[in-house]
C-alpha positions as a Python dict, from the first residue, in 0.01 Angstrom:
ca = {
    (1, 'X'): (0, 0, 0),
    (2, 'X'): (-222, -194, 240),
    (3, 'X'): (-213, -528, 58),
    (4, 'X'): (-366, -726, 348),
    (5, 'X'): (-681, -510, 339),
    (6, 'X'): (-711, -533, -39),
    (7, 'X'): (-666, -910, -14),
    (8, 'X'): (-940, -935, 250),
    (9, 'X'): (-1176, -726, 36),
    (10, 'X'): (-1113, -925, -283),
    (11, 'X'): (-1141, -1266, -122),
    (12, 'X'): (-1466, -1182, 58),
    (13, 'X'): (-1783, -1312, -108),
    (14, 'X'): (-2074, -1095, -218),
    (15, 'X'): (-2278, -1136, -535),
    (16, 'X'): (-2549, -878, -615),
    (17, 'X'): (-2811, -885, -343),
    (18, 'X'): (-2595, -1088, -103),
    (19, 'X'): (-2326, -838, 0),
    (20, 'X'): (-2345, -904, 377),
    (21, 'X'): (-1992, -1043, 422),
    (22, 'X'): (-1815, -770, 229),
    (23, 'X'): (-2031, -501, 392),
    (24, 'X'): (-1910, -611, 738),
    (25, 'X'): (-1549, -549, 634),
    (26, 'X'): (-1626, -210, 479),
    (27, 'X'): (-1829, -103, 784),
    (28, 'X'): (-1537, -194, 1011),
    (29, 'X'): (-1290, 9, 805),
    (30, 'X'): (-1516, 314, 768),
    (31, 'X'): (-1607, 314, 1138),
    (32, 'X'): (-1235, 331, 1218),
    (33, 'X'): (-1216, 663, 1031),
    (34, 'X'): (-1457, 826, 1281),
    (35, 'X'): (-1730, 956, 1049),
    (36, 'X'): (-2024, 1150, 1190),
    (37, 'X'): (-2250, 855, 1106),
    (38, 'X'): (-2250, 512, 942),
    (39, 'X'): (-2587, 385, 822),
    (40, 'X'): (-2741, 138, 579),
    (41, 'X'): (-3061, 139, 374),
    (42, 'X'): (-3305, -136, 264),
    (43, 'X'): (-3095, -199, -51),
    (44, 'X'): (-2790, -276, 163),
    (45, 'X'): (-2595, 38, 67),
    (46, 'X'): (-2355, 152, 339),
    (47, 'X'): (-2317, 528, 403),
    (48, 'X'): (-2041, 707, 596),
    (49, 'X'): (-2078, 1085, 635),
    (50, 'X'): (-1783, 1319, 692),
    (51, 'X'): (-1902, 1678, 753),
    (52, 'X'): (-1720, 1957, 568),
    (53, 'X'): (-1710, 2333, 578),
    (54, 'X'): (-2012, 2353, 348),
    (55, 'X'): (-2342, 2165, 353),
    (56, 'X'): (-2329, 2075, -16),
    (57, 'X'): (-2251, 1706, -54),
    (58, 'X'): (-2001, 1510, -257),
    (59, 'X'): (-2107, 1148, -288),
    (60, 'X'): (-1841, 886, -350),
    (61, 'X'): (-1978, 556, -480),
    (62, 'X'): (-1785, 229, -496),
    (63, 'X'): (-1982, -90, -549),
    (64, 'X'): (-1926, -388, -321),
    (65, 'X'): (-2083, -663, -530),
    (66, 'X'): (-1896, -904, -755),
    (67, 'X'): (-2012, -1105, -1053),
    (68, 'X'): (-2113, -1456, -955),
    (69, 'X'): (-2402, -1702, -953),
    (70, 'X'): (-2688, -1833, -747),
    (71, 'X'): (-2823, -2188, -746),
    (72, 'X'): (-3133, -2212, -965),
    (73, 'X'): (-3187, -2590, -982),
    (74, 'X'): (-3065, -2913, -826),
    (75, 'X'): (-3091, -3198, -1076),
    (76, 'X'): (-3166, -3564, -1002),
    (77, 'X'): (-2794, -3649, -983),
    (78, 'X'): (-2709, -3375, -736),
    (79, 'X'): (-2547, -3131, -979),
    (80, 'X'): (-2618, -2762, -922),
    (81, 'X'): (-2744, -2555, -1215),
    (82, 'X'): (-2666, -2186, -1180),
    (83, 'X'): (-2803, -1844, -1267),
    (84, 'X'): (-2539, -1580, -1350),
    (85, 'X'): (-2544, -1244, -1176),
    (86, 'X'): (-2337, -1011, -1390),
    (87, 'X'): (-2163, -1034, -1723),
    (88, 'X'): (-1942, -1339, -1771),
    (89, 'X'): (-1749, -1438, -2080),
    (90, 'X'): (-1820, -1814, -2089),
    (91, 'X'): (-1486, -1877, -2264),
    (92, 'X'): (-1310, -1779, -1938),
    (93, 'X'): (-1505, -2016, -1711),
    (94, 'X'): (-1371, -2359, -1805),
    (95, 'X'): (-1208, -2568, -1531),
    (96, 'X'): (-1267, -2316, -1252),
    (97, 'X'): (-1327, -2385, -886),
    (98, 'X'): (-1609, -2224, -692),
    (99, 'X'): (-1731, -2174, -336),
    (100, 'X'): (-2094, -2252, -261),
    (101, 'X'): (-2302, -2125, 30),
    (102, 'X'): (-2498, -2383, 227),
    (103, 'X'): (-2835, -2346, 397),
    (104, 'X'): (-2658, -2277, 726),
    (105, 'X'): (-2425, -2011, 584),
    (106, 'X'): (-2118, -2231, 565),
    (107, 'X'): (-1911, -2246, 247),
    (108, 'X'): (-1808, -2563, 61),
    (109, 'X'): (-1588, -2607, -247),
    (110, 'X'): (-1709, -2717, -586),
    (111, 'X'): (-1587, -2736, -944),
    (112, 'X'): (-1745, -2546, -1232),
    (113, 'X'): (-1791, -2778, -1529),
    (114, 'X'): (-1927, -2755, -1883),
    (115, 'X'): (-2195, -2997, -2000),
    (116, 'X'): (-2013, -3163, -2288),
    (117, 'X'): (-1826, -3483, -2363),
    (118, 'X'): (-1458, -3500, -2263),
    (119, 'X'): (-1224, -3442, -2559),
    (120, 'X'): (-1129, -3813, -2571),
    (121, 'X'): (-1486, -3900, -2671),
    (122, 'X'): (-1544, -3628, -2929),
    (123, 'X'): (-1539, -3735, -3292),
    (124, 'X'): (-1408, -3388, -3379),
    (125, 'X'): (-1329, -3078, -3172),
    (126, 'X'): (-1634, -2892, -3042),
    (127, 'X'): (-1615, -2555, -3216),
    (128, 'X'): (-1946, -2425, -3082),
    (129, 'X'): (-1923, -2111, -2870),
    (130, 'X'): (-1979, -2201, -2504),
    (131, 'X'): (-2302, -2089, -2342),
    (132, 'X'): (-2336, -1992, -1978),
    (133, 'X'): (-2644, -2214, -1943),
    (134, 'X'): (-2431, -2524, -2003),
    (135, 'X'): (-2221, -2477, -1690),
    (136, 'X'): (-2298, -2658, -1367),
    (137, 'X'): (-2135, -2710, -1026),
    (138, 'X'): (-2017, -3048, -901),
    (139, 'X'): (-1969, -3057, -523),
    (140, 'X'): (-1881, -3426, -518),
    (141, 'X'): (-2171, -3495, -279),
    (142, 'X'): (-2448, -3749, -311),
    (143, 'X'): (-2795, -3636, -419),
    (144, 'X'): (-2929, -3674, -65),
    (145, 'X'): (-2645, -3471, 86),
    (146, 'X'): (-2680, -3201, -178),
    (147, 'X'): (-3052, -3162, -106),
    (148, 'X'): (-2982, -3143, 266),
    (149, 'X'): (-2699, -2893, 222),
    (150, 'X'): (-2802, -2647, -48),
    (151, 'X'): (-3110, -2451, -149),
    (152, 'X'): (-3226, -2245, -444),
    (153, 'X'): (-3076, -1897, -429),
    (154, 'X'): (-2755, -2004, -255),
    (155, 'X'): (-2452, -1794, -351),
    (156, 'X'): (-2183, -1937, -580),
    (157, 'X'): (-1861, -1741, -626),
    (158, 'X'): (-1541, -1811, -813),
    (159, 'X'): (-1255, -1929, -593),
    (160, 'X'): (-923, -1750, -633),
    (161, 'X'): (-673, -1595, -390),
    (162, 'X'): (-509, -1257, -437),
    (163, 'X'): (-148, -1283, -552),
    (164, 'X'): (123, -1029, -629),
    (165, 'X'): (265, -1062, -981),
    (166, 'X'): (569, -837, -1014),
    (167, 'X'): (438, -482, -971),
    (168, 'X'): (82, -600, -1032),
    (169, 'X'): (-189, -769, -829),
    (170, 'X'): (-415, -1044, -960),
    (171, 'X'): (-737, -1154, -792),
    (172, 'X'): (-1103, -1223, -838),
    (173, 'X'): (-1344, -931, -783),
    (174, 'X'): (-1091, -650, -816),
    (175, 'X'): (-1398, -518, -997),
    (176, 'X'): (-1481, -346, -776),
    (177, 'X'): (-1319, -423, -443),
    (178, 'X'): (-1025, -212, -558),
    (179, 'X'): (-1265, 83, -591),
    (180, 'X'): (-1386, 22, -234),
    (181, 'X'): (-1020, 4, -127),
    (182, 'X'): (-942, 336, -299),
    (183, 'X'): (-1237, 500, -123),
    (184, 'X'): (-1129, 378, 221),
    (185, 'X'): (-762, 468, 176),
    (186, 'X'): (-836, 815, 33),
    (187, 'X'): (-1066, 891, 327),
    (188, 'X'): (-789, 771, 558),
    (189, 'X'): (-568, 1047, 416),
    (190, 'X'): (-837, 1316, 431),
    (191, 'X'): (-806, 1583, 700),
    (192, 'X'): (-1068, 1840, 600),
    (193, 'X'): (-1296, 1901, 304),
    (194, 'X'): (-1483, 2202, 176),
    (195, 'X'): (-1791, 1996, 96),
    (196, 'X'): (-1955, 1734, 317),
    (197, 'X'): (-1841, 1394, 193),
    (198, 'X'): (-2079, 1098, 189),
    (199, 'X'): (-1893, 775, 108),
    (200, 'X'): (-2126, 500, -12),
    (201, 'X'): (-2039, 135, -65),
    (202, 'X'): (-2314, 43, -308),
    (203, 'X'): (-2491, -282, -394),
    (204, 'X'): (-2611, -454, -710),
    (205, 'X'): (-2405, -249, -955),
    (206, 'X'): (-2329, -551, -1170),
    (207, 'X'): (-2696, -602, -1256),
    (208, 'X'): (-2789, -245, -1340),
    (209, 'X'): (-2647, 22, -1103),
    (210, 'X'): (-2937, -49, -868),
    (211, 'X'): (-2790, 38, -530),
    (212, 'X'): (-2632, 362, -650),
    (213, 'X'): (-2962, 471, -801),
    (214, 'X'): (-3146, 461, -469),
    (215, 'X'): (-2844, 589, -274),
    (216, 'X'): (-2808, 895, -493),
    (217, 'X'): (-3175, 983, -446),
    (218, 'X'): (-3119, 959, -71),
    (219, 'X'): (-2801, 1170, -63),
    (220, 'X'): (-2893, 1413, -345),
    (221, 'X'): (-2533, 1520, -397),
    (222, 'X'): (-2409, 1828, -576),
    (223, 'X'): (-2112, 1627, -706),
    (224, 'X'): (-2097, 1252, -762),
    (225, 'X'): (-1773, 1055, -799),
    (226, 'X'): (-1783, 687, -887),
    (227, 'X'): (-1481, 466, -825),
    (228, 'X'): (-1448, 158, -1042),
    (229, 'X'): (-1227, -45, -1269),
    (230, 'X'): (-1195, 4, -1641),
    (231, 'X'): (-1060, -198, -1931),
    (232, 'X'): (-686, -214, -1986),
    (233, 'X'): (-664, -414, -2309),
    (234, 'X'): (-288, -355, -2330),
    (235, 'X'): (-201, -716, -2409),
    (236, 'X'): (-177, -943, -2715),
    (237, 'X'): (-494, -962, -2921),
    (238, 'X'): (-585, -594, -2891),
    (239, 'X'): (-485, -283, -3084),
    (240, 'X'): (-356, 47, -2941),
    (241, 'X'): (-674, 235, -3031),
    (242, 'X'): (-889, -22, -2848),
    (243, 'X'): (-690, -65, -2527),
    (244, 'X'): (-886, 213, -2341),
    (245, 'X'): (-616, 236, -2069),
    (246, 'X'): (-282, 76, -1992),
    (247, 'X'): (-142, -60, -1669),
    (248, 'X'): (126, 158, -1511),
    (249, 'X'): (12, 486, -1668),
    (250, 'X'): (-183, 608, -1368),
    (251, 'X'): (-544, 653, -1258),
    (252, 'X'): (-804, 685, -1532),
    (253, 'X'): (-1001, 1011, -1546),
    (254, 'X'): (-1313, 911, -1732),
    (255, 'X'): (-1442, 1133, -2012),
    (256, 'X'): (-1734, 908, -2098),
    (257, 'X'): (-1871, 555, -2100),
    (258, 'X'): (-2195, 390, -2202),
    (259, 'X'): (-2382, 533, -1901),
    (260, 'X'): (-2248, 887, -1857),
    (261, 'X'): (-2052, 1182, -1991),
    (262, 'X'): (-1834, 1328, -1719),
    (263, 'X'): (-1884, 1693, -1628),
    (264, 'X'): (-1614, 1894, -1811),
    (265, 'X'): (-1540, 2118, -1510),
    (266, 'X'): (-1471, 1812, -1294),
    (267, 'X'): (-1249, 1664, -1565),
    (268, 'X'): (-1058, 1993, -1588),
    (269, 'X'): (-1016, 2025, -1211),
    (270, 'X'): (-899, 1667, -1164),
    (271, 'X'): (-651, 1696, -1451),
    (272, 'X'): (-511, 2017, -1301),
    (273, 'X'): (-476, 1857, -959),
    (274, 'X'): (-304, 1553, -1108),
    (275, 'X'): (-51, 1773, -1290),
    (276, 'X'): (7, 2003, -990),
    (277, 'X'): (63, 1709, -757),
    (278, 'X'): (257, 1496, -1007),
    (279, 'X'): (3, 1216, -991),
    (280, 'X'): (24, 982, -1294),
    (281, 'X'): (-305, 981, -1485),
    (282, 'X'): (-461, 898, -1819),
    (283, 'X'): (-784, 996, -1991),
    (284, 'X'): (-1039, 721, -2043),
    (285, 'X'): (-1314, 671, -2300),
    (286, 'X'): (-1502, 343, -2254),
    (287, 'X'): (-1722, 269, -2559),
    (288, 'X'): (-1960, 31, -2378),
    (289, 'X'): (-2046, -49, -2020),
    (290, 'X'): (-2091, 191, -1733),
    (291, 'X'): (-2037, 258, -1364),
    (292, 'X'): (-2232, 393, -1070),
    (293, 'X'): (-2147, 737, -1209),
    (294, 'X'): (-2433, 701, -1455),
    (295, 'X'): (-2678, 650, -1170),
    (296, 'X'): (-2539, 941, -968),
    (297, 'X'): (-2562, 1179, -1261),
    (298, 'X'): (-2932, 1104, -1319),
    (299, 'X'): (-3047, 1111, -957),
    (300, 'X'): (-3329, 1341, -843),
    (301, 'X'): (-3257, 1682, -1003),
    (302, 'X'): (-2917, 1561, -1123),
    (303, 'X'): (-2560, 1617, -1014),
    (304, 'X'): (-2223, 1686, -1170),
    (305, 'X'): (-2065, 1344, -1213),
    (306, 'X'): (-1736, 1179, -1296),
    (307, 'X'): (-1565, 841, -1252),
    (308, 'X'): (-1210, 770, -1143),
    (309, 'X'): (-1098, 435, -1278),
    (310, 'X'): (-832, 180, -1192),
    (311, 'X'): (-705, 25, -1520),
    (312, 'X'): (-766, -350, -1509),
    (313, 'X'): (-658, -634, -1734),
    (314, 'X'): (-875, -945, -1787),
    (315, 'X'): (-1181, -778, -1640),
    (316, 'X'): (-1472, -1003, -1536),
    (317, 'X'): (-1247, -1306, -1498),
    (318, 'X'): (-1096, -1471, -1189),
    (319, 'X'): (-758, -1323, -1283),
    (320, 'X'): (-832, -952, -1294),
    (321, 'X'): (-504, -761, -1274),
    (322, 'X'): (-417, -409, -1161),
    (323, 'X'): (-91, -220, -1116),
    (324, 'X'): (-6, -112, -762),
    (325, 'X'): (110, 233, -871),
    (326, 'X'): (-220, 293, -1055),
    (327, 'X'): (-413, 206, -740),
    (328, 'X'): (-199, 449, -541),
    (329, 'X'): (-254, 718, -804),
    (330, 'X'): (-630, 676, -765),
    (331, 'X'): (-603, 707, -387),
    (332, 'X'): (-382, 1014, -411),
    (333, 'X'): (-595, 1198, -668),
    (334, 'X'): (-921, 1133, -485),
    (335, 'X'): (-770, 1248, -153),
    (336, 'X'): (-627, 1565, -306),
    (337, 'X'): (-957, 1641, -477),
    (338, 'X'): (-1163, 1596, -162),
    (339, 'X'): (-917, 1816, 25),
    (340, 'X'): (-948, 2099, -228),
    (341, 'X'): (-1310, 2071, -346),
    (342, 'X'): (-1527, 2353, -218),
    (343, 'X'): (-1245, 2509, -21),
    (344, 'X'): (-1081, 2689, -313),
    (345, 'X'): (-1329, 2657, -598),
    (346, 'X'): (-1694, 2742, -656),
    (347, 'X'): (-1808, 2549, -961),
    (348, 'X'): (-2150, 2714, -967),
    (349, 'X'): (-2320, 2375, -1001),
    (350, 'X'): (-2593, 2489, -762),
    (351, 'X'): (-2693, 2778, -986),
    (352, 'X'): (-2918, 2769, -1291),
    (353, 'X'): (-2738, 2677, -1611),
    (354, 'X'): (-2776, 2962, -1866),
}
């Protein structure tokens, strides 16, 4: 597996609405695959089109953005107050380091702190649930330097390198840079496809599937496939019925989540391909939350949609963890599907439903 590329993708910075740095990397990789065209739109979505034997389009969507913050206030002591972009669990944010964008586009380090007394000064332990609004960033700079260096709206991202842990990989923003990675690597394996494939690296998924919504209206696909992470609560504190997926059991074929119900014919086809090609896989039902698949499914006159998921532990933390074999399973299943779709099967999606 191409660990250096995955590392570069994960360690790049790009909160919703500020995906420029990560988009440059994705554009470079997609251009190398020689698509018919690579374009962007006003939302910042990046499109790569690979013509197939048929004009009907399959749209692949993998979002580029990561959860993070922007600066919303600089107080009179030079501390940065922050606005979250995406869903954080405040309990996982204590004692983290961050990287802060300056007015000139440089990046400086900072520490993420919670506005409370140190434990030595507390009369009794603070049992109150932490609130995201109580966190601030300390850059160690004077008030004057802070005002000269930063501005409202500057990007703040969590600071963590990708590391290999046994057979697993841990990093920030595996949600959803691993989905972008799967898209690129599957397209690298693709030789021909029955349908025209439009690969889209989408923006602003973490704040409401916004980029995929506009992208799907532009592409108007017959079939939409989202690539994303999903919960793998296969660790202490969870129960077997609530784990959703487990690391090492293969790519997740989503049946439903809070934003979509996958098309049963796509589920059936992908399961058959996984069995025929001996690709490890597991079925996924996610009770809450959603992916770009929900936006694809509801675009224009609608499309047949599904999501392929990479099981992920500790999701929406700086230590998200995936299994390398699961990532490879996702790459293999997507590549096999794109190779076979349209060439040997007519779903009838483009005909009126009786």
